[in-house]
C-alpha positions in Angstrom: 0.0 0.0 0.0 1.0 3.6 -0.3 1.2 5.9 2.8 -2.4 7.0 2.3 -3.7 3.4 2.1 -4.0 2.9 -1.7 -3.6 -0.8 -2.5 -0.9 -1.3 -5.2 -0.8 -5.1 -5.0 -2.6 -8.0 -3.2 -2.2 -11.7 -3.4 -4.3 -14.3 -1.4 -2.3 -17.3 -2.5 1.2 -16.8 -1.1 2.3 -20.2 0.1 5.9 -19.3 1.2 7.7 -16.7 3.2 8.8 -14.8 0.1 6.9 -13.1 -2.7 8.0 -11.2 -5.9 5.9 -8.2 -6.7 5.2 -7.1 -10.3 7.4 -4.5 -11.8 4.6 -2.0 -12.4 4.6 -0.9 -8.7 5.9 2.6 -9.0 9.6 2.5 -8.2 9.8 6.2 -7.6 7.5 5.8 -4.6 9.5 2.9 -3.2 10.4 4.6 0.1 6.7 5.4 0.6 5.4 1.8 0.0 4.4 -0.4 2.8 3.5 -4.1 3.1 1.5 -6.3 5.5 0.3 -9.9 5.7 -2.4 -12.0 7.4 -2.7 -15.8 7.6 -5.5 -17.9 6.1 -6.9 -21.2 7.4 -7.7 -24.4 5.4 -11.1 -23.0 4.5 -9.7 -19.8 2.9 -10.7 -17.5 5.8 -8.4 -15.2 7.8 -7.1 -16.7 11.0 -6.0 -13.4 12.4 -5.9 -9.7 11.5 -3.3 -7.9 9.5 0.2 -7.3 10.8 1.4 -3.8 11.3 2.5 -2.0 8.2 6.2 -2.2 7.5 8.3 -0.1 5.0 8.8 -2.0 1.8 12.4 -0.7 1.6 13.3 -2.6 4.8 12.8 -6.0 3.2 12.4 -5.5 -0.5 15.0 -5.5 -3.3 14.9 -5.5 -7.0 15.5 -8.7 -9.0 18.8 -8.8 -10.9 17.3 -11.1 -13.6 13.8 -11.9 -14.9 13.6 -15.4 -13.5 12.3 -17.2 -10.5 14.4 -16.9 -7.3 15.8 -20.1 -5.8 14.9 -20.5 -2.2 17.5 -21.3 0.4 17.5 -25.0 1.1 20.5 -25.7 3.4 21.6 -28.4 0.9 25.2 -28.2 2.1 24.1 -29.3 5.6 24.8 -33.1 5.7 21.6 -33.6 7.7 19.5 -31.9 4.9 20.7 -33.8 1.9 18.0 -35.7 0.1 18.4 -38.7 -2.2 15.1 -37.6 -3.8 15.5 -33.8 -4.1 12.7 -31.3 -4.0 13.3 -28.0 -5.8 11.7 -24.9 -4.4 11.7 -21.3 -5.7 9.8 -18.0 -5.7 7.8 -17.5 -8.8 7.3 -14.4 -11.0 4.0 -12.6 -11.3 2.3 -13.6 -14.6 3.8 -17.0 -14.9 1.3 -19.8 -15.7 3.7 -22.7 -14.9 7.3 -23.4 -14.2 9.8 -25.8 -15.8 12.7 -27.2 -13.7 15.6 -28.9 -15.4 18.4 -31.0 -13.8 21.8 -31.2 -15.6 24.8 -33.3 -15.1 27.2 -30.4 -15.9 26.8 -26.7 -15.3 24.4 -25.3 -17.9 26.2 -23.7 -20.9 23.5 -21.0 -21.5 23.1 -19.3 -18.1 21.2 -16.3 -19.6 19.3 -18.2 -22.2 15.8 -19.7 -22.5 16.5 -23.0 -24.3 17.0 -26.3 -22.5 20.6 -27.1 -21.6 22.6 -29.7 -23.7 23.4 -31.3 -20.3 19.8 -31.9 -19.3 19.1 -35.2 -17.7 15.6 -34.6 -16.3 12.9 -31.9 -16.4 9.5 -31.4 -14.9 6.7 -28.8 -15.2 4.4 -27.7 -12.5 2.0 -24.8 -11.7 3.2 -24.4 -8.1 6.5 -23.2 -6.8 8.2 -26.5 -6.0 8.6 -29.9 -7.7 9.6 -33.3 -6.5 12.3 -35.1 -8.5 11.2 -38.4 -9.9 14.6 -40.0 -9.6 17.3 -40.4 -6.9 20.3 -38.1 -7.4 23.8 -38.9 -6.3 27.1 -37.3 -7.2 27.2 -33.7 -8.5 24.4 -32.1 -10.5 22.7 -28.7 -11.1 19.2 -27.5 -11.2 17.4 -24.4 -12.4 13.9 -23.1 -13.2 12.2 -20.9 -15.8 8.7 -19.4 -16.1 6.3 -20.4 -18.9 3.3 -18.5 -20.2 -0.1 -20.1 -20.9 1.1 -21.5 -24.3 4.3 -23.1 -22.7 6.6 -20.4 -24.0 9.5 -19.1 -21.9 8.9 -15.9 -19.8 12.3 -14.3 -19.1 15.4 -16.4 -18.7 16.5 -19.4 -16.6 17.2 -18.8 -13.0 20.8 -19.2 -11.7 21.8 -22.8 -11.6 22.4 -24.3 -8.2 25.1 -26.9 -7.8 24.1 -29.9 -5.7 26.2 -32.7 -4.4 25.1 -36.0 -2.9 28.0 -38.2 -1.7 27.4 -41.9 -1.2 30.3 -42.5 1.1 30.9 -41.6 4.7 27.4 -42.3 6.1 27.1 -44.4 9.2 23.3 -44.0 9.5 20.5 -43.9 6.9 16.9 -43.0 7.2 14.4 -45.0 5.1 10.8 -43.9 5.0 8.0 -42.0 3.4 7.0 -38.3 3.4 7.0 -38.1 7.2 10.7 -38.5 7.0 11.3 -37.0 3.6 10.3 -33.7 5.0 7.7 -31.0 4.8 4.5 -30.0 6.7 1.9 -27.4 7.4 0.4 -27.8 3.9 2.8 -25.5 2.1 6.3 -26.4 3.3 8.3 -29.0 1.5 11.4 -31.0 2.3 13.6 -28.0 1.3 12.4 -26.2 4.4 14.7 -27.8 7.0 12.5 -26.8 10.0 10.0 -29.4 8.8 12.5 -32.2 8.6 13.0 -34.1 11.9 16.5 -35.0 10.7 17.5 -31.4 11.1 17.0 -31.8 14.9 19.1 -35.0 15.3 22.3 -35.0 17.4 24.0 -37.1 14.7 24.1 -37.0 10.9 22.0 -39.4 8.8 21.4 -39.6 5.1 17.8 -39.1 4.1 16.9 -42.0 1.8 13.2 -41.4 2.2 10.7 -40.9 -0.7 7.3 -39.2 -0.4 4.5 -41.5 -1.1 6.5 -44.6 -0.2 4.6 -47.7 1.0 5.9 -50.9 2.6 5.8 -52.5 -0.8 7.6 -49.8 -2.8 10.2 -49.7 0.1 11.2 -53.2 -0.7 11.3 -52.5 -4.5 13.8 -49.7 -4.1 15.9 -51.0 -1.2 18.7 -52.4 -3.3 19.1 -49.3 -5.6 18.5 -46.6 -2.9 20.1 -48.0 0.3 22.9 -50.4 -0.6 25.1 -47.8 -2.5 25.4 -45.8 0.8 26.3 -49.0 2.8 25.1 -47.5 6.1 25.9 -49.5 9.3 22.5 -48.5 10.8 19.2 -47.9 9.0 16.4 -46.1 10.8 13.1 -47.3 9.3 9.8 -45.4 9.5 7.3 -46.9 7.0 3.9 -48.4 6.7 1.7 -45.4 7.3 0.6 -44.9 3.6 -0.1 -48.6 3.3 -2.2 -48.8 6.4 -4.3 -45.7 5.8 -5.0 -47.0 2.2 -6.4 -50.2 3.6 -3.5 -52.6 3.4 -3.6 -55.0 6.3 -1.2 -55.0 9.2 -0.2 -58.6 8.3 0.9 -57.5 4.9 2.9 -54.5 6.2 4.5 -56.7 8.9 5.5 -59.2 6.3 7.2 -56.4 4.3 9.0 -55.1 7.3 10.2 -58.6 8.2 11.5 -59.0 4.7 13.3 -55.6 4.9 15.0 -56.7 8.1 16.2 -59.8 6.4 17.6 -57.9 3.5 19.3 -55.4 5.8 21.0 -58.2 7.8 22.1 -60.0 4.6 23.9 -56.9 3.6 25.6 -56.1 6.9 23.1 -53.3 7.8 21.5 -53.1 11.3 17.8 -52.1 11.1 16.3 -50.0 13.8 12.5 -49.6 13.4 10.5 -46.5 14.5 6.9 -47.1 15.6 4.2 -45.3 13.6 2.8 -42.0 15.0 -1.0 -41.6 14.8 -2.8 -39.8 11.9 -5.9 -37.6 11.7 -8.3 -38.8 8.9 -10.5 -35.7 9.1 -7.6 -33.4 8.6 -6.2 -35.6 5.8 -9.5 -35.5 4.0 -9.6 -31.7 4.3 -6.1 -31.2 3.2 -5.7 -33.8 0.5 -9.2 -35.1 -0.3 -8.1 -38.6 0.5 -10.0 -41.2 2.5 -8.6 -43.3 5.3 -9.3 -46.9 6.1 -12.0 -47.2 8.8 -10.0 -49.6 10.9 -6.7 -47.7 10.7 -6.3 -47.5 14.5 -6.5 -51.2 14.9 -4.1 -51.8 12.1 -1.6 -49.2 13.4 -1.8 -50.9 16.8 -1.0 -54.3 15.3 2.0 -53.0 13.4 3.3 -51.1 16.4 3.0 -54.1 18.6 5.1 -56.1 16.2 7.7 -53.3 15.9 8.1 -53.2 19.7 9.3 -56.8 19.6 12.2 -55.7 17.3 15.1 -53.3 17.8 13.1 -50.1 17.8 12.6 -46.5 19.0 9.1 -45.9 20.2 8.2 -42.7 18.4 4.5 -43.5 18.7 4.7 -43.4 22.5 5.6 -39.7 22.3 2.1 -39.1 20.8 0.3 -41.6 23.1 -1.8 -39.0 24.9 -3.6 -38.3 21.6 -5.6 -41.0 19.8 -5.6 -38.7 16.8 -2.7 -36.6 15.6 -3.6 -33.2 17.0 -4.1 -30.3 14.5 -1.6 -28.2 16.5 1.1 -30.8 15.8 0.1 -31.5 12.1 -2.2 -29.2 10.2 -2.8 -31.7 7.4 -3.3 -34.7 9.7 -0.4 -36.7 8.4 2.9 -34.7 8.3 4.0 -33.4 11.6 4.7 -29.7 11.7 7.7 -28.1 13.4 6.8 -29.1 17.0 5.8 -32.6 16.0 9.1 -33.1 14.0 11.1 -31.8 17.0 9.2 -34.3 19.2 10.2 -37.2 16.9 13.8 -36.1 16.9 13.9 -35.7 20.6 12.6 -39.2 21.0 15.2 -40.6 18.6 18.1 -38.7 20.2 17.2 -40.0 23.7 17.0 -43.6 22.6 19.8 -43.6 20.1 22.7 -44.9 22.2 20.8 -47.9 23.5 19.2 -48.6 20.1 22.6 -48.8 18.5 23.9 -51.2 21.2 20.9 -53.4 20.6 21.3 -53.3 16.8 24.9 -54.3 17.1 23.9 -57.5 18.7 21.8 -58.6 15.7 
């Protein structure tokens, strides 16, 4: 707004902590422009009133290139490295979609609009993050460009970010689904480290998790996704997606037993984590997905089995709540910051003893 309250720009679909304003906001009035924000709930209504107005000049700056802005992702922190990357950026006003490309060498056309000759993967989305379909190891780069409604380039490619995923030097791996992959509170993905419980661990662990993973797909990708890292210990938190979709506890337990056998056959010590509860009503509201009616019974059966194995009882940290509380997980499935901290605290406390037990397998 201007100093006299004239609204120059409004956006009710800002999903991140950054936003790029259109260039037609009068630059000569920059020092007299103010901004404010208010939160919305899942129903599209305001949760609270507006914040106090703040001078735009205190937080704003001009883009140096007409391209999306890559968001910080702490990718150099060993605790935040992802085998299955998620690319997050701030989009430009007027863009209808975004194309992300991954290259195996630094792109040769940094100020261009055409695909790089080094492209190994690309994906298009209408939102400001995209999940890579493939595991990435070694050195690679990624960047993003805006597209118009006809799929033509708007502006140029963003700066390319160099990424590196080493396969050596990991004592501990984490094998799981989106609860461990990262993200939460509807709009925060794995690139936001506050929503990854690995970021709160007292020890480094390589995140081999994949969003959407089930106990069945976990077995399918074990050899390709775990064995190259040859971890000594493998933390395993999986089965939630299977059980909420109606797969029986007996089937999930059979998959987990097979995973244990494969770990031991390859010199890996498995340490299971019990399954935290979910909240079907909030899942339906956030994702429009149903939950099996007997999910609580099936969760209890799987957790009873896991407690007979070398395990860390994460579920016990949520035992006072039969359903995952909204204040711990807005979407009913992925714990938010406090919930992720609770998981990590439980793991940290139990870690020394769990390792000792695993070493006796």
